[in-house]
N, CA, C and O atoms as a MOPAC input file, in Angstrom:
PM7 MOZYME 1SCF
protein

 N      0.88700 1     8.31100 1     8.27800 1
 C     -0.39100 1     8.97000 1     8.43200 1
 C     -0.66000 1     9.82700 1     7.21200 1
 O      0.27500 1    10.19100 1     6.49900 1
 N     -1.90100 1    10.15400 1     6.95900 1
 C     -2.24100 1    10.95100 1     5.78700 1
 C     -2.49400 1    12.39900 1     6.19100 1
 O     -2.83300 1    12.67600 1     7.34200 1
 N     -2.33000 1    13.31600 1     5.25200 1
 C     -2.58200 1    14.73400 1     5.52400 1
 C     -4.06800 1    14.99600 1     5.70500 1
 O     -4.45700 1    15.86700 1     6.48200 1
 N     -4.90400 1    14.24200 1     4.98800 1
 C     -6.33700 1    14.48000 1     5.04500 1
 C     -6.96500 1    14.00900 1     6.35400 1
 O     -8.00000 1    14.53400 1     6.76200 1
 N     -6.35500 1    13.02900 1     7.01600 1
 C     -6.87300 1    12.53000 1     8.29100 1
 C     -5.69200 1    12.21200 1     9.20600 1
 O     -5.29400 1    11.05200 1     9.31300 1
 N     -5.12400 1    13.23200 1     9.87100 1
 C     -3.90500 1    13.01900 1    10.65800 1
 C     -4.07300 1    12.09200 1    11.85400 1
 O     -3.08200 1    11.62600 1    12.41500 1
 N     -5.30900 1    11.81800 1    12.25200 1
 C     -5.53100 1    10.90500 1    13.38200 1
 C     -5.46600 1     9.44400 1    12.95600 1
 O     -5.32200 1     8.55700 1    13.79700 1
 N     -5.57100 1     9.19500 1    11.66900 1
 C     -5.49800 1     7.83300 1    11.15900 1
 C     -4.05900 1     7.53500 1    10.78300 1
 O     -3.45800 1     8.24900 1     9.98000 1
 N     -3.51100 1     6.48400 1    11.36400 1
 C     -2.12600 1     6.14800 1    11.09500 1
 C     -1.91200 1     4.64900 1    11.21200 1
 O     -2.74900 1     3.92500 1    11.75100 1
 N     -0.78300 1     4.20300 1    10.70100 1
 C     -0.40800 1     2.79500 1    10.78000 1
 C      1.00700 1     2.72500 1    11.31400 1
 O      1.81700 1     3.62300 1    11.08500 1
 N      1.29300 1     1.66100 1    12.02000 1
 C      2.64400 1     1.43700 1    12.51500 1
 C      3.17400 1     0.16700 1    11.89300 1
 O      2.50900 1    -0.87000 1    11.88600 1
 N      4.39100 1     0.26600 1    11.36700 1
 C      5.05200 1    -0.85700 1    10.70600 1
 C      6.24300 1    -1.31500 1    11.51800 1
 O      6.85500 1    -0.53900 1    12.25200 1
 N      6.55900 1    -2.58600 1    11.37100 1
 C      7.80300 1    -3.10300 1    11.92400 1
 C      8.91700 1    -2.75000 1    10.93700 1
 O      8.65200 1    -2.28200 1     9.83000 1
 N     10.13700 1    -2.97400 1    11.34200 1
 C     11.28300 1    -2.73700 1    10.46200 1
 C     11.17300 1    -3.57800 1     9.18500 1
 O     11.49700 1    -3.10200 1     8.09700 1
 N     10.71500 1    -4.83100 1     9.31900 1
 C     10.55500 1    -5.70500 1     8.14400 1
 C      9.53200 1    -5.15900 1     7.16100 1
 O      9.74100 1    -5.22400 1     5.95000 1
 N      8.41500 1    -4.61700 1     7.67400 1
 C      7.40300 1    -4.04300 1     6.78600 1
 C      7.99000 1    -2.87500 1     6.00900 1
 O      7.76600 1    -2.75500 1     4.80400 1
 N      8.74800 1    -2.00200 1     6.69500 1
 C      9.36200 1    -0.86300 1     6.01900 1
 C     10.34500 1    -1.32600 1     4.95500 1
 O     10.38000 1    -0.77700 1     3.85400 1
 N     11.13500 1    -2.32700 1     5.27900 1
 C     12.10500 1    -2.83300 1     4.30200 1
 C     11.40900 1    -3.39800 1     3.07400 1
 O     11.84700 1    -3.16900 1     1.94700 1
 N     10.33100 1    -4.13300 1     3.29000 1
 C      9.57100 1    -4.68300 1     2.15200 1
 C      8.94500 1    -3.56500 1     1.32800 1
 O      8.96800 1    -3.61000 1     0.09800 1
 N      8.38500 1    -2.56300 1     2.00100 1
 C      7.78600 1    -1.43700 1     1.28400 1
 C      8.85000 1    -0.68500 1     0.49400 1
 O      8.63200 1    -0.36600 1    -0.67500 1
 N      9.99400 1    -0.39700 1     1.10400 1
 C     11.07000 1     0.31800 1     0.41700 1
 C     11.55700 1    -0.46400 1    -0.79800 1
 O     11.93500 1     0.13400 1    -1.80600 1
 N     11.55100 1    -1.78700 1    -0.71400 1
 C     12.01700 1    -2.61700 1    -1.83300 1
 C     11.10100 1    -2.53700 1    -3.04500 1
 O     11.56700 1    -2.66500 1    -4.17800 1
 N      9.80700 1    -2.32700 1    -2.82900 1
 C      8.86100 1    -2.30400 1    -3.95800 1
 C      8.43300 1    -0.89800 1    -4.36000 1
 O      7.61100 1    -0.74500 1    -5.26300 1
 N      8.96700 1     0.12500 1    -3.71400 1
 C      8.57900 1     1.49600 1    -4.03500 1
 C      8.69000 1     1.80500 1    -5.53100 1
 O      7.76400 1     2.40100 1    -6.08100 1
 N      9.77700 1     1.42800 1    -6.21700 1
 C      9.82900 1     1.73300 1    -7.66200 1
 C      8.68600 1     1.08900 1    -8.45500 1
 O      8.13800 1     1.71400 1    -9.36300 1
 N      8.32400 1    -0.15300 1    -8.12100 1
 C      7.23200 1    -0.82600 1    -8.83100 1
 C      5.89700 1    -0.14300 1    -8.54700 1
 O      5.10500 1     0.08400 1    -9.46200 1
 N      5.64700 1     0.18500 1    -7.28200 1
 C      4.39700 1     0.85300 1    -6.91500 1
 C      4.31200 1     2.20600 1    -7.61000 1
 O      3.25200 1     2.58300 1    -8.11000 1
 N      5.41700 1     2.93600 1    -7.64200 1
 C      5.42600 1     4.24300 1    -8.28400 1
 C      5.13900 1     4.13100 1    -9.78000 1
 O      4.40500 1     4.95700 1   -10.32300 1
 N      5.69400 1     3.14100 1   -10.44800 1
 C      5.40700 1     2.93800 1   -11.87200 1
 C      3.92100 1     2.65700 1   -12.09800 1
 O      3.31300 1     3.19500 1   -13.02400 1
 N      3.34700 1     1.81300 1   -11.24700 1
 C      1.91200 1     1.51300 1   -11.37500 1
 C      1.08000 1     2.76900 1   -11.14000 1
 O      0.09000 1     2.99200 1   -11.83600 1
 N      1.46800 1     3.58600 1   -10.17400 1
 C      0.72600 1     4.81400 1    -9.87500 1
 C      0.80800 1     5.80100 1   -11.03300 1
 O     -0.16200 1     6.50300 1   -11.31700 1
 N      1.95600 1     5.86200 1   -11.70300 1
 C      2.12100 1     6.77800 1   -12.83600 1
 C      1.30400 1     6.34100 1   -14.03600 1
 O      0.90200 1     7.17500 1   -14.84800 1
 N      1.05300 1     5.05300 1   -14.16100 1
 C      0.35400 1     4.51800 1   -15.33000 1
 C     -1.06700 1     4.08900 1   -15.00000 1
 O     -1.56200 1     3.11100 1   -15.56100 1
 N     -1.72800 1     4.80200 1   -14.10200 1
 C     -3.10400 1     4.44300 1   -13.75300 1
 C     -3.97400 1     4.45300 1   -15.00800 1
 O     -4.03900 1     5.45000 1   -15.72700 1
 N     -4.63200 1     3.34300 1   -15.25500 1
 C     -5.55700 1     3.22600 1   -16.36800 1
 C     -6.60400 1     2.17900 1   -15.97400 1
 O     -6.46400 1     1.54600 1   -14.92800 1
 N     -7.64200 1     1.98200 1   -16.78200 1
 C     -8.70000 1     1.04700 1   -16.39900 1
 C     -8.23900 1    -0.39200 1   -16.14400 1
 O     -8.96700 1    -1.16200 1   -15.51800 1
 N     -7.05800 1    -0.76800 1   -16.61200 1
 C     -6.59500 1    -2.13500 1   -16.40200 1
 C     -5.62700 1    -2.26100 1   -15.22500 1
 O     -5.17300 1    -3.36300 1   -14.91700 1
 N     -5.30900 1    -1.15200 1   -14.56800 1
 C     -4.35500 1    -1.18700 1   -13.46000 1
 C     -4.94000 1    -1.93300 1   -12.27600 1
 O     -6.01400 1    -1.60200 1   -11.77500 1
 N     -4.21500 1    -2.93800 1   -11.84400 1
 C     -4.61000 1    -3.69700 1   -10.64500 1
 C     -3.33500 1    -4.30300 1   -10.07800 1
 O     -2.89100 1    -5.35700 1   -10.53400 1
 N     -2.75200 1    -3.65100 1    -9.09700 1
 C     -1.47800 1    -4.07500 1    -8.51900 1
 C     -1.67500 1    -4.26100 1    -7.02000 1
 O     -2.22000 1    -3.38600 1    -6.34800 1
 N     -1.23200 1    -5.39800 1    -6.49900 1
 C     -1.29000 1    -5.64100 1    -5.06100 1
 C     -0.09600 1    -6.49200 1    -4.67800 1
 O      0.16400 1    -7.52300 1    -5.29900 1
 N      0.63400 1    -6.06300 1    -3.65500 1
 C      1.84600 1    -6.75800 1    -3.24100 1
 C      1.85600 1    -6.94700 1    -1.73700 1
 O      1.61600 1    -6.00000 1    -0.98800 1
 N      2.13100 1    -8.16200 1    -1.29000 1
 C      2.19600 1    -8.50300 1     0.12700 1
 C      3.51500 1    -8.01600 1     0.71200 1
 O      4.56900 1    -8.24700 1     0.11800 1
 N      3.48100 1    -7.34200 1     1.87200 1
 C      4.71900 1    -6.88900 1     2.50700 1
 C      4.90300 1    -7.49600 1     3.89600 1
 O      5.72900 1    -7.02600 1     4.67800 1
 N      4.13900 1    -8.53200 1     4.19800 1
 C      4.33700 1    -9.26300 1     5.44700 1
 C      3.20700 1    -9.09400 1     6.44800 1
 O      2.57600 1    -8.03900 1     6.52300 1
 N      2.96000 1   -10.15700 1     7.22400 1
 C      1.97100 1   -10.15900 1     8.31200 1
 C      0.58800 1    -9.67500 1     7.90200 1
 O     -0.08600 1    -9.00900 1     8.68700 1
 N      0.16100 1    -9.98900 1     6.71000 1
 C     -1.17800 1    -9.61200 1     6.25800 1
 C     -1.27800 1    -8.21500 1     5.67400 1
 O     -2.37000 1    -7.81500 1     5.27000 1
 N     -0.18800 1    -7.44800 1     5.60800 1
 C     -0.21700 1    -6.11400 1     5.02200 1
 C      0.03200 1    -6.18500 1     3.52100 1
 O      0.90500 1    -6.91900 1     3.05600 1
 N     -0.74700 1    -5.41100 1     2.77400 1
 C     -0.61200 1    -5.33800 1     1.32300 1
 C     -0.54800 1    -3.88500 1     0.89400 1
 O     -1.16600 1    -3.01300 1     1.50500 1
 N      0.20800 1    -3.63700 1    -0.16500 1
 C      0.23900 1    -2.33100 1    -0.82000 1
 C     -0.48800 1    -2.51600 1    -2.13600 1
 O     -0.21200 1    -3.46300 1    -2.87200 1
 N     -1.41800 1    -1.61600 1    -2.44000 1
 C     -2.18400 1    -1.79900 1    -3.67400 1
 C     -2.38400 1    -0.48600 1    -4.41600 1
 O     -2.41100 1     0.60000 1    -3.83600 1
 N     -2.52300 1    -0.64200 1    -5.72600 1
 C     -2.87000 1     0.45600 1    -6.63000 1
 C     -3.99900 1    -0.10100 1    -7.48400 1
 O     -3.84900 1    -1.14900 1    -8.11200 1
 N     -5.13200 1     0.60100 1    -7.50900 1
 C     -6.26600 1     0.12600 1    -8.29700 1
 C     -6.75700 1     1.22900 1    -9.21300 1
 O     -6.61300 1     2.41400 1    -8.91100 1
 N     -7.33800 1     0.83000 1   -10.33500 1
 C     -7.76600 1     1.78600 1   -11.34600 1
 C     -8.86600 1     2.72700 1   -10.87800 1
 O     -8.91500 1     3.86500 1   -11.34700 1
 N     -9.73600 1     2.31700 1    -9.99400 1
 C    -10.88500 1     3.13300 1    -9.59700 1
 C    -10.54700 1     4.26500 1    -8.64600 1
 O    -11.38000 1     5.14100 1    -8.40900 1
 N     -9.34700 1     4.26300 1    -8.10000 1
 C     -8.97800 1     5.25800 1    -7.10300 1
 C     -7.62100 1     5.85000 1    -7.45300 1
 O     -6.70600 1     5.13100 1    -7.85400 1
 N     -7.50000 1     7.12900 1    -7.30500 1
 C     -6.21300 1     7.78300 1    -7.54800 1
 C     -5.44200 1     7.83400 1    -6.23300 1
 O     -5.15300 1     8.91000 1    -5.70900 1
 N     -5.11400 1     6.65300 1    -5.70900 1
 C     -4.39400 1     6.58200 1    -4.44700 1
 C     -3.65100 1     5.25500 1    -4.32600 1
 O     -3.87200 1     4.31400 1    -5.08800 1
 N     -2.76200 1     5.21900 1    -3.33500 1
 C     -2.01000 1     4.01700 1    -3.00500 1
 C     -2.57200 1     3.52300 1    -1.68000 1
 O     -2.60200 1     4.26900 1    -0.70200 1
 N     -3.01100 1     2.28900 1    -1.64300 1
 C     -3.57000 1     1.72400 1    -0.41200 1
 C     -2.55000 1     0.85300 1     0.30600 1
 O     -1.88300 1     0.02100 1    -0.30900 1
 N     -2.44000 1     1.05400 1     1.59900 1
 C     -1.61800 1     0.19400 1     2.45000 1
 C     -2.54900 1    -0.29400 1     3.54000 1
 O     -2.98600 1     0.48300 1     4.38900 1
 N     -2.85400 1    -1.58700 1     3.51500 1
 C     -3.91100 1    -2.10800 1     4.37900 1
 C     -3.58200 1    -3.50000 1     4.87900 1
 O     -2.89700 1    -4.27200 1     4.20800 1
 N     -4.07700 1    -3.80800 1     6.06300 1
 C     -3.94700 1    -5.15200 1     6.61400 1
 C     -5.15600 1    -5.96900 1     6.15500 1
 O     -6.28800 1    -5.48600 1     6.16900 1
 N     -4.90200 1    -7.19900 1     5.75300 1
 C     -5.94500 1    -8.12300 1     5.30800 1
 C     -5.97100 1    -9.33900 1     6.23000 1
 O     -5.00800 1    -9.60600 1     6.94800 1
 N     -7.08800 1   -10.07400 1     6.20100 1
 C     -7.18300 1   -11.32100 1     6.95600 1
 C     -7.77900 1   -12.40000 1     6.07000 1
 O     -8.44500 1   -12.10900 1     5.07700 1
 N     -7.53400 1   -13.64600 1     6.44000 1
 C     -8.08200 1   -14.77500 1     5.69100 1
 C     -9.31400 1   -15.28200 1     6.45100 1
 O     -9.18400 1   -15.71600 1     7.59600 1
 N    -10.50800 1   -15.23500 1     5.83900 1
 C    -11.70800 1   -15.73300 1     6.50500 1
 C    -11.57800 1   -17.22100 1     6.84400 1
 O    -10.91200 1   -17.97700 1     6.13600 1
 N    -12.21300 1   -17.61600 1     7.91400 1
 C    -12.17900 1   -19.00200 1     8.35300 1
 C    -12.66700 1   -19.92000 1     7.24200 1
 O    -13.69500 1   -19.65600 1     6.61900 1
 N    -11.93900 1   -20.98600 1     6.99700 1
 C    -12.31400 1   -21.97400 1     5.99700 1
 C    -11.72000 1   -21.71800 1     4.61100 1
 O    -11.80300 1   -22.57600 1     3.73200 1
 N    -11.13100 1   -20.55600 1     4.41600 1
 C    -10.51100 1   -20.23900 1     3.13500 1
 C     -8.99300 1   -20.27800 1     3.29000 1
 O     -8.46600 1   -19.95600 1     4.35500 1
 N     -8.29500 1   -20.67100 1     2.23300 1
 C     -6.84500 1   -20.70300 1     2.34100 1
 C     -6.13500 1   -20.33600 1     1.04100 1
 O     -4.90700 1   -20.25900 1     1.01600 1
 N     -6.86600 1   -20.11300 1    -0.01900 1
 C     -6.23700 1   -19.81100 1    -1.30200 1
 C     -5.78100 1   -18.34500 1    -1.35700 1
 O     -6.50900 1   -17.45700 1    -0.91400 1
 N     -4.59400 1   -18.08900 1    -1.89300 1
 C     -4.13700 1   -16.70600 1    -2.05600 1
 C     -5.10700 1   -15.91000 1    -2.91500 1
 O     -5.67200 1   -16.43300 1    -3.87600 1
 N     -5.29400 1   -14.66700 1    -2.56900 1
 C     -6.19500 1   -13.80300 1    -3.32200 1
 C     -7.58700 1   -13.72900 1    -2.73800 1
 O     -8.39900 1   -12.92300 1    -3.19100 1
 N     -7.89000 1   -14.55900 1    -1.72900 1
 C     -9.20800 1   -14.53400 1    -1.10300 1
 C     -9.21500 1   -13.74900 1     0.20700 1
 O    -10.20400 1   -13.76100 1     0.94000 1
 N     -8.10000 1   -13.06600 1     0.49600 1
 C     -8.01000 1   -12.28200 1     1.71600 1
 C     -9.03800 1   -11.15300 1     1.68600 1
 O     -9.43300 1   -10.68100 1     0.62000 1
 N     -9.46200 1   -10.73300 1     2.87700 1
 C    -10.44100 1    -9.64900 1     3.00400 1
 C     -9.78600 1    -8.47700 1     3.74100 1
 O     -9.01400 1    -8.69200 1     4.67600 1
 N    -10.08500 1    -7.24200 1     3.33100 1
 C     -9.47200 1    -6.07600 1     3.97600 1
 C    -10.04600 1    -5.82900 1     5.37000 1
 O    -11.20600 1    -6.13400 1     5.64400 1
 N     -9.21100 1    -5.27100 1     6.23900 1
 C     -9.66100 1    -4.83200 1     7.55300 1
 C     -9.73900 1    -3.30600 1     7.54000 1
 O     -9.43700 1    -2.67500 1     6.52700 1
 N    -10.13900 1    -2.71900 1     8.65200 1
 C    -10.16500 1    -1.26000 1     8.75500 1
 C     -8.77700 1    -0.68900 1     8.99200 1
 O     -8.56600 1     0.51600 1     8.85100 1
 N     -7.82200 1    -1.55500 1     9.35600 1
 C     -6.45700 1    -1.10000 1     9.64500 1
 C     -5.73100 1    -0.80500 1     8.34000 1
 O     -5.22000 1    -1.71600 1     7.68900 1
 N     -5.68500 1     0.45900 1     7.96100 1
 C     -5.00400 1     0.82100 1     6.73800 1
 C     -5.15300 1     2.28800 1     6.42600 1
 O     -5.93300 1     3.00200 1     7.05600 1
 N     -4.39300 1     2.72700 1     5.44300 1
 C     -4.47400 1     4.10700 1     4.97700 1
 C     -4.47800 1     4.11800 1     3.45700 1
 O     -3.96600 1     3.20800 1     2.80500 1
 N     -5.06600 1     5.16400 1     2.91600 1
 C     -5.01300 1     5.41200 1     1.48000 1
 C     -4.28500 1     6.72200 1     1.28700 1
 O     -4.70800 1     7.76400 1     1.78800 1
 N     -3.19200 1     6.66000 1     0.55900 1
 C     -2.38400 1     7.84900 1     0.32200 1
 C     -2.73200 1     8.43400 1    -1.03300 1
 O     -2.68400 1     7.74100 1    -2.04900 1
 N     -3.08300 1     9.71300 1    -1.04500 1
 C     -3.31100 1    10.39000 1    -2.31700 1
 C     -1.98900 1    10.42800 1    -3.07100 1
 O     -0.92600 1    10.24400 1    -2.47900 1
 N     -2.05400 1    10.66300 1    -4.36100 1
 C     -0.84200 1    10.62800 1    -5.17600 1
 C      0.18900 1    11.67100 1    -4.74200 1
 O      1.39000 1    11.41900 1    -4.83900 1
 N     -0.25900 1    12.84300 1    -4.26300 1
 C      0.70700 1    13.83100 1    -3.78800 1
 C      1.36200 1    13.37500 1    -2.48300 1
 O      2.53100 1    13.67700 1    -2.24500 1
 N      0.62700 1    12.65600 1    -1.63900 1
 C      1.21100 1    12.09400 1    -0.41900 1
 C      2.20700 1    10.99100 1    -0.76500 1
 O      3.24600 1    10.85300 1    -0.12000 1
 N      1.88000 1    10.21400 1    -1.78300 1
 C      2.80000 1     9.17000 1    -2.24400 1
 C      4.09600 1     9.80500 1    -2.76000 1
 O      5.18600 1     9.29300 1    -2.50500 1
 N      3.97100 1    10.91500 1    -3.48400 1
 C      5.17100 1    11.60400 1    -3.97900 1
 C      6.05300 1    12.07600 1    -2.82700 1
 O      7.27900 1    12.06500 1    -2.93800 1
 N      5.43600 1    12.49100 1    -1.72400 1
 C      6.20900 1    12.87500 1    -0.53400 1
 C      7.02900 1    11.69200 1    -0.01700 1
 O      8.18700 1    11.85800 1     0.36500 1
 N      6.43400 1    10.50800 1    -0.00400 1
 C      7.15600 1     9.30700 1     0.42600 1
 C      8.28100 1     9.00200 1    -0.55900 1
 O      9.37400 1     8.60400 1    -0.15400 1
 N      8.01700 1     9.18500 1    -1.83500 1
 C      9.05100 1     8.94900 1    -2.84400 1
 C     10.25500 1     9.87400 1    -2.62100 1
 O     11.40300 1     9.44900 1    -2.75500 1
 N      9.98700 1    11.13300 1    -2.28200 1
 C     11.08000 1    12.07600 1    -2.01500 1
 C     11.90900 1    11.62100 1    -0.81200 1
 O     13.13600 1    11.71900 1    -0.82600 1
 N     11.23900 1    11.12700 1     0.21900 1
 C     11.95400 1    10.62400 1     1.40600 1
 C     12.79100 1     9.41800 1     1.01500 1
 O     13.93800 1     9.29000 1     1.44400 1
 N     12.22400 1     8.53000 1     0.20200 1
 C     12.95200 1     7.33100 1    -0.21600 1
 C     14.19400 1     7.69700 1    -1.00700 1
 O     15.25100 1     7.09400 1    -0.82200 1
 N     14.07500 1     8.67300 1    -1.87700 1
 C     15.21800 1     9.10500 1    -2.69000 1
 C     16.28200 1     9.75000 1    -1.81700 1
 O     17.47500 1     9.51700 1    -2.01600 1
 N     15.86100 1    10.55500 1    -0.85400 1
 C     16.81500 1    11.24800 1     0.01700 1
 C     17.56400 1    10.31200 1     0.95300 1
 O     18.70800 1    10.58100 1     1.32100 1
 N     16.91700 1     9.20300 1     1.34400 1
 C     17.55700 1     8.29100 1     2.30200 1
 C     18.45000 1     7.26700 1     1.63700 1
 O     19.16200 1     6.54300 1     2.33300 1
 N     18.44200 1     7.17700 1     0.32000 1
 C     19.29000 1     6.19600 1    -0.36800 1
 C     20.70300 1     6.66600 1    -0.48000 1
 O     21.54600 1     5.96000 1    -1.03200 1

């Protein structure tokens, strides 16, 4: 959940957490190097993606779906199920990740 909207939250399975924990260093590097060319998106299972984009100073974790009739990767559409973590909230997750290793 985010500090700015504590009522908005997401629930992950153990597999989603494991996938997210595995890519945390890559996501953190992308977040540190935000520039106009930054565009990072990684699938963590069951339609969930973690993304870092140049237009926003945040890390997005969102569920996507494939519209009927489409099947090519990259054509997924976002749903409302997701959160955007500000960079300070992301740093809090990084601290937890470091402490649990």
